[in-house]
C-alpha positions in Angstrom: -11.5 -3.6 -16.9 -8.4 -5.7 -16.7 -8.5 -9.4 -17.4 -7.8 -10.1 -13.7 -10.8 -7.9 -12.7 -13.0 -9.6 -15.3 -11.9 -13.1 -14.3 -12.3 -12.6 -10.6 -15.6 -10.8 -10.7 -17.2 -13.0 -13.3 -16.3 -16.3 -11.5 -17.3 -15.2 -8.0 -20.3 -12.8 -8.3 -22.9 -15.3 -7.3 -21.0 -16.7 -4.3 -20.6 -13.2 -2.9 -24.0 -11.9 -3.5 -24.9 -12.1 0.2 -21.7 -10.5 1.4 -21.4 -6.9 2.7 -20.0 -4.4 0.3 -16.4 -3.3 0.7 -17.5 -0.3 2.7 -19.9 -2.2 4.8 -17.3 -4.9 5.6 -14.8 -2.3 6.6 -17.4 -0.8 9.0 -18.2 -4.2 10.5 -14.4 -4.8 11.1 -14.2 -1.4 12.8 -17.3 -2.3 15.0 -15.6 -5.6 16.0 -12.6 -3.5 17.3 -14.7 -0.9 18.9 -16.1 -3.5 21.3 -12.7 -3.6 22.8 -12.5 0.1 23.5 -14.4 2.2 26.1 -15.1 5.3 24.1 -17.6 8.0 25.0 -21.0 7.9 23.3 -21.1 9.5 19.9 -17.3 9.3 19.3 -17.4 5.9 17.5 -19.9 7.3 15.1 -17.9 10.4 14.5 -14.8 8.4 13.8 -16.5 6.2 11.4 -18.5 8.8 9.4 -17.2 10.0 6.1 -16.8 13.9 6.3 -17.6 14.6 2.6 -17.7 13.2 -0.9 -17.3 15.0 -4.1 -18.6 13.6 -7.4 -17.6 15.3 -10.7 -18.5 15.0 -14.3 -16.1 16.6 -16.7 -15.6 16.7 -20.5 -12.4 15.9 -22.3 -11.9 15.9 -26.0 -10.3 12.7 -27.1 -7.8 12.1 -30.0 -10.7 11.4 -32.4 -12.2 14.8 -31.8 -15.1 13.4 -29.8 -16.0 15.0 -26.4 -16.2 12.3 -23.8 -17.7 12.8 -20.3 -15.8 11.3 -17.4 -17.0 10.6 -13.9 -14.8 10.9 -10.9 -14.9 11.2 -7.0 -12.9 12.4 -4.1 -13.9 11.3 -0.7 -12.6 12.8 2.6 -13.3 10.4 5.4 -11.6 12.3 8.2 -9.9 15.6 8.7 -9.1 15.1 12.3 -5.5 15.5 11.1 -4.6 17.6 8.1 -4.1 17.2 5.3 -6.3 14.3 4.3 -4.2 11.8 2.4 -5.0 9.2 -0.1 -4.4 8.0 -3.7 -6.2 8.5 -7.0 -7.0 5.4 -8.9 -8.1 5.0 -12.6 -10.2 1.9 -13.1 -13.6 0.9 -14.5 -14.7 -0.5 -11.1 -14.3 2.8 -9.3 -17.5 4.0 -7.6 -18.5 6.1 -4.7 -18.8 3.1 -2.3 -15.3 2.0 -3.2 -13.7 5.5 -2.7 -15.5 6.0 0.6 -14.2 2.6 1.9 -10.7 3.3 0.7 -10.7 6.8 2.3 -11.8 5.3 5.6 -9.1 2.7 5.4 -6.6 5.5 4.8 -7.7 7.2 8.1 -7.1 4.0 10.1 -3.9 3.2 8.2 -2.4 6.6 8.8 -3.3 6.4 12.5 -1.8 2.9 12.9 1.6 3.9 11.6 1.7 7.4 13.3 1.5 9.4 10.1 -0.4 12.6 11.0 -2.9 12.6 8.2 -6.6 12.2 7.8 -7.9 9.8 5.2 -9.1 10.5 1.7 -9.3 8.7 -1.7 -10.2 9.5 -5.3 -10.7 7.9 -8.6 -11.9 8.3 -12.1 -14.0 5.6 -13.9 -11.9 4.6 -16.8 -9.5 1.9 -18.1 -6.2 3.7 -18.6 -4.9 1.2 -21.2 -7.6 2.4 -23.6 -6.3 5.9 -23.8 -3.3 7.6 -25.3 -0.7 9.4 -23.2 -2.1 12.8 -24.5 -5.7 11.7 -23.6 -4.7 10.6 -20.1 -2.8 13.9 -19.5 -5.9 15.8 -20.6 -8.1 13.7 -18.2 -5.7 14.0 -15.4 -5.3 17.8 -15.7 -9.0 18.4 -16.0 -9.7 16.2 -12.9 -7.1 18.0 -11.0 -8.7 21.3 -11.8 -12.1 20.0 -10.6 -10.6 19.0 -7.3 -8.6 22.2 -6.9 -11.6 24.5 -7.6 -13.6 22.7 -5.0 -11.1 22.6 -2.3 -10.2 18.9 -2.5 -6.6 19.4 -3.4 -4.0 21.5 -1.7 -0.7 21.1 0.3 -2.5 21.6 3.7 -6.0 20.3 3.0 -6.1 17.2 0.7 -3.0 15.6 -0.8 -3.4 12.8 -3.5 -0.9 10.1 -4.4 -0.7 7.3 -6.9 -2.9 4.3 -6.8 -4.1 1.6 -9.2 -3.9 2.8 -12.8 -1.8 6.0 -11.9 1.8 6.7 -11.1 4.5 9.4 -10.9 3.6 10.7 -14.3 0.0 11.5 -13.4 1.1 13.1 -10.1 3.5 15.3 -11.9 0.8 16.5 -14.1 -1.4 17.3 -11.1 1.4 19.3 -9.4 1.9 21.3 -12.6 -1.7 22.2 -12.7 -1.7 23.3 -9.0 1.4 25.4 -9.6 -0.2 27.0 -12.6 -3.3 27.9 -10.6 -1.4 28.9 -7.5 1.9 30.4 -8.7 2.3 32.2 -5.4 2.2 29.1 -3.2 5.7 28.4 -2.0 4.6 24.9 -0.9 2.9 24.0 -4.1 4.9 20.8 -4.8 3.5 19.4 -1.5 -0.1 19.3 -3.1 0.6 15.7 -4.2 3.0 12.9 -3.4 4.5 10.2 -5.6 5.9 12.7 -8.0 8.9 12.0 -10.3 12.1 12.5 -8.2 13.1 15.2 -10.7 9.9 17.1 -9.9 10.1 17.2 -6.1 9.5 13.4 -5.5 11.6 11.3 -3.2 13.7 8.2 -4.0 12.0 4.9 -2.9 8.4 6.1 -3.3 7.7 3.9 -6.4 8.5 0.7 -4.6 7.5 2.0 -1.2 4.4 -0.2 -0.7 6.1 -3.4 -1.9 9.1 -2.6 0.3 6.8 -1.9 3.2 5.2 -5.4 2.8 8.7 -6.9 2.8 9.5 -5.1 6.1 6.1 -6.2 7.6 6.8 -9.9 6.6 10.4 -9.7 8.0 9.1 -8.4 11.3 6.7 -11.3 11.6 9.6 -13.7 11.0 11.5 -12.2 13.9 8.6 -13.4 16.2 8.8 -17.1 16.8 5.6 -17.0 18.9 3.7 -15.3 16.1 5.1 -17.6 13.4 4.0 -20.6 15.5 0.3 -19.4 15.3 0.6 -20.0 11.5 2.4 -23.3 11.9 5.7 -21.6 10.6 9.2 -21.4 12.0 12.7 -20.4 10.9 13.5 -17.6 8.5 12.1 -16.5 5.2 14.7 -18.4 3.1 13.0 -21.2 1.3 9.5 -20.3 2.4 6.9 -20.9 -0.5 5.1 -17.7 -1.4 2.2 -17.1 -3.8 1.7 -13.5 -5.0 -1.5 -12.4 -6.7 -0.8 -9.3 -8.8 2.4 -8.3 -10.5 1.8 -4.6 -10.6 3.8 -2.0 -8.8 3.3 -3.6 -5.3 3.3 -7.3 -6.3 6.4 -7.0 -8.5 8.6 -5.2 -6.1 7.5 -7.4 -3.2 8.0 -10.7 -5.0 11.4 -9.5 -6.3 12.6 -8.3 -2.9 11.5 -11.4 -1.0 13.1 -13.8 -3.5 16.3 -11.8 -4.3 17.1 -10.4 -0.8 15.4 -12.9 1.6 15.7 -16.1 -0.3 12.0 -16.9 -0.4 10.7 -19.1 -3.1 8.0 -17.5 -5.2 6.0 -20.5 -6.4 3.0 -18.7 -7.9 2.4 -15.3 -9.6 -0.9 -14.1 -11.0 -0.9 -11.1 -13.4 -3.5 -9.3 -15.5 -2.3 -11.5 -18.3 -2.6 -14.9 -16.5 -1.0 -17.0 -13.8 2.2 -19.0 -13.5 2.8 -21.8 -11.0 6.3 -23.3 -10.6 7.3 -25.4 -7.6 10.9 -24.7 -8.4 10.5 -21.0 -8.0 9.8 -18.2 -10.4 12.4 -15.7 -11.6 10.2 -12.6 -11.0 12.3 -10.3 -13.0 12.4 -12.8 -15.9 8.6 -13.2 -15.8 8.2 -9.4 -15.9 10.5 -9.2 -18.9 8.5 -12.0 -20.7 5.3 -10.2 -20.1 6.7 -6.9 -21.4 7.9 -8.7 -24.6 4.9 -11.0 -25.3 2.0 -9.4 -23.5 0.9 -12.7 -21.9 2.1 -15.8 -20.0 1.1 -18.2 -22.8 4.7 -18.6 -24.1 6.4 -18.6 -20.6 8.8 -21.5 -20.7 8.4 -22.8 -17.2 5.7 -23.9 -14.9 1.9 -24.2 -15.4 -0.1 -21.4 -16.9 -3.6 -23.0 -17.2 -4.8 -21.7 -13.8 -7.9 -19.8 -13.0 -8.3 -17.4 -10.0 -9.9 -19.6 -7.4 -7.5 -22.5 -8.2 -4.5 -20.0 -8.0 -5.6 -18.8 -4.5 -6.0 -22.4 -3.4 -2.3 -23.2 -4.2 -0.6 -24.8 -1.1 2.0 -22.4 0.2 3.4 -20.8 3.4 2.3 -17.2 2.5 -0.5 -16.1 0.2 -0.1 -12.5 -0.8 -3.0 -10.9 -2.6 -1.5 -7.7 -4.2 -4.1 -6.9 -6.8 -7.6 -5.4 -6.1 -10.2 -5.9 -3.3 -12.5 -8.7 -2.8 -10.3 -11.7 -4.0 -10.7 -14.0 -1.0 -14.4 -14.3 -0.1 -17.1 -16.6 1.1 -17.1 -18.5 -2.1 -13.5 -19.5 -2.1 -12.2 -18.9 1.4 -12.6 -22.5 2.3 -10.2 -23.5 -0.5 -7.3 -21.4 0.7 -4.4 -23.6 1.5 -1.9 -21.0 2.8 -0.6 -21.0 6.3 -0.7 -17.2 6.4 -2.4 -14.5 4.3 -0.7 -11.2 3.9 -2.9 -8.4 2.6 -0.7 -6.3 0.3 -3.7 -4.9 -1.6 -6.5 -2.8 -0.1 -9.3 -5.0 1.0 -8.3 -8.2 -0.8 -10.1 -10.4 1.8 -13.8 -9.7 2.2 -15.5 -9.6 5.6 -17.1 -13.0 4.9 -13.7 -14.4 3.6 -12.1 -13.1 6.7 -14.6 -14.9 8.9 -13.9 -18.2 7.1 -10.1 -17.8 7.5 -10.4 -17.0 11.2 -12.7 -20.0 11.7 -10.0 -22.2 9.9 -7.2 -20.7 12.0 -5.4 -19.1 9.1 -3.9 -15.8 10.4 -4.3 -12.6 8.2 -1.8 -9.8 8.4 -4.2 -6.9 7.6 -4.1 -4.3 4.9 -4.1 -1.3 7.1 -0.7 -2.4 8.4 0.8 -4.3 5.6 0.5 -1.9 2.7 1.1 1.3 4.8 4.6 1.7 3.1 3.2 4.0 0.4 1.6 6.5 2.7 4.6 6.4 5.0 7.0 7.4 2.2 4.5 9.8 0.9 4.7 11.5 4.3 8.5 11.7 4.0 8.0 13.3 0.5 5.5 15.7 1.8 7.8 16.8 4.7 10.6 17.2 2.2 8.5 19.5 0.0 7.5 21.6 3.0 11.1 21.9 4.3 12.5 22.6 0.9 15.6 20.4 1.5 16.5 16.8 0.7 17.1 14.5 3.5 20.7 13.9 4.3 22.0 17.1 2.8 23.2 18.7 6.0 24.7 15.7 7.8 25.8 13.1 5.2 29.5 14.3 4.9 29.5 14.8 8.7 28.6 11.1 9.1 31.3 10.1 6.6 33.9 11.9 8.5 32.8 10.5 11.8 32.8 7.0 10.4 36.3 7.5 8.9 37.6 8.6 12.2 36.1 5.5 14.0 37.6 3.2 11.5 40.9 4.9 11.8 40.9 4.6 15.6 40.0 0.9 15.4 42.8 0.3 12.9 45.3 2.1 15.2 44.1 0.2 18.2 44.3 -3.2 16.5 47.3 -2.6 14.3 45.4 -4.2 11.4 43.6 -2.6 8.4 39.8 -2.8 8.4 38.0 -5.1 5.9 37.4 -3.2 2.7 33.7 -3.9 2.6 33.2 -2.9 6.3 35.3 0.3 5.8 33.2 1.3 2.8 30.0 0.7 4.9 31.2 2.6 7.8 32.6 5.6 6.0 29.6 6.2 3.7 27.1 8.7 4.9 23.4 7.9 4.4 21.8 9.3 1.2 18.2 10.1 0.8 17.1 6.6 -0.3 19.0 5.0 2.6 17.2 7.3 5.0 13.8 6.7 3.4 14.3 3.0 3.7 15.4 3.3 7.3 12.4 5.3 8.2 10.0 2.9 6.6 11.6 0.0 8.2 11.4 1.6 11.6 7.7 2.6 11.0 6.7 -0.9 10.1 8.6 -2.4 13.1 6.9 -0.1 15.5 3.5 -0.6 14.1 4.0 -4.5 14.3 5.1 -4.1 17.9 1.9 -2.4 18.8 -0.3 -4.9 16.9 1.5 -7.8 18.4 1.4 -6.5 21.9 -2.4 -5.8 21.6 -3.0 -9.2 20.1 -1.1 -11.0 22.9 -2.5 -8.9 25.8 -5.4 -11.3 26.5 -8.3 -8.9 26.1 -10.3 -11.3 23.9 -8.7 -10.2 20.7 -8.1 -13.3 18.6 -6.9 -11.9 15.2 -4.4 -9.4 13.9 -7.0 -7.3 12.0 -8.9 -6.6 15.1 -5.7 -5.8 17.0 -4.6 -3.3 14.3 -7.9 -1.5 14.3 -7.9 -1.3 18.1 -4.4 0.4 17.9 -5.6 2.7 15.2 -8.9 3.6 16.8 -7.3 4.3 20.1 -4.9 6.8 18.5 -7.6 8.5 16.6 -9.8 8.8 19.8 -6.8 10.3 21.6 -6.5 12.9 18.9 -10.1 13.9 19.4 -9.6 14.0 23.2 -6.6 16.3 22.6 -8.8 18.6 20.5 -11.4 18.7 23.3 -14.1 16.9 21.3 
């Protein structure tokens, strides 16, 4: 278990004892949204039910020659759309309740952002930092074989992706196992997403979740009426942001918001400790420091003697929990001093914590919207693998030629040469990364439009989470209606 997990769980277990579990809390949030929908009897229960859960125990011989038994799960919450989609996480805290909750969240997340997938999730109970690369490869390959042999991994049925503790490397191993077992499958690479770009992946997938959070926050800041609900105004520049978690999501998010949008990152909590600096934190510099020293102890700026609850109570404009679930709860929700909470992680605010924040008038941008960037770009990768062609290959040069002709016509009309930077922008055709970012930006904008419209409609919905679930549930119900169910 990471030090962040250990710190958070050890300091708050007693204060959360009476709270619903992650899975129960998610179900209660869905129930709250269902009260705003008129669905036929039985359909809400069908939508909420988890289709199936696989639990496996498998042996792997470690470097010391000892055979160790690992335990893993794969939950398929819904196959109303195929394939079912969701990540694989490696963590000591993984259990069946968690994977079922995460699988359900994936169902609602995909529906919200119009990605035609069902929801799934998997995990293996281990701390990846305790194993060598050879051991992790053996564990991953064996786990993949367990899933494939039981029908829980295939291009058209169930497609994993990276999650906490896993990345492109592990997805590459999984794809290789599938191709070995099914060498005749022309779409084998589509069995998993988040692969290395050189092995059928897509540019922009690694940072997709963090980039999606950035696009979600940008969209909020385009809406003065929504900003006013949080007591905010103006743009992102200079806004004080606290980010909990400096993993894949937190690092990219914090870096993009500070370097591209001018926000001030005044707090960062990592597995190795926390840093608070009112003058703003150099995110890339902090990451380099952690890579070199392995802790924040020798970081030259700001305060580092901060525990989890004190960190989450830092006064700021935006608090972004981007680590693990259950970080803001009944025990510390009253201490949050942010004007807005942005859920970059899955389930970082418990049901009890969410109630406290709503009572205090602190808006929460919910996880099923905010961190949907990963599954959105996974969808793009899956489509690329099925179509067997990279995006932009057929039209990039056509766009360049058209842009050059437009610039030439403008120069001829005005009798003046175009600005060099503007010319370069107009005559450059979109490559795959540009198209991926454009598609992600559009997806997050459209989803926010639907959430905001539902929130402001005046149907008794008083928070963004309920509005987001209403949008997602309505789309899922329509799919069932289309199927004649």
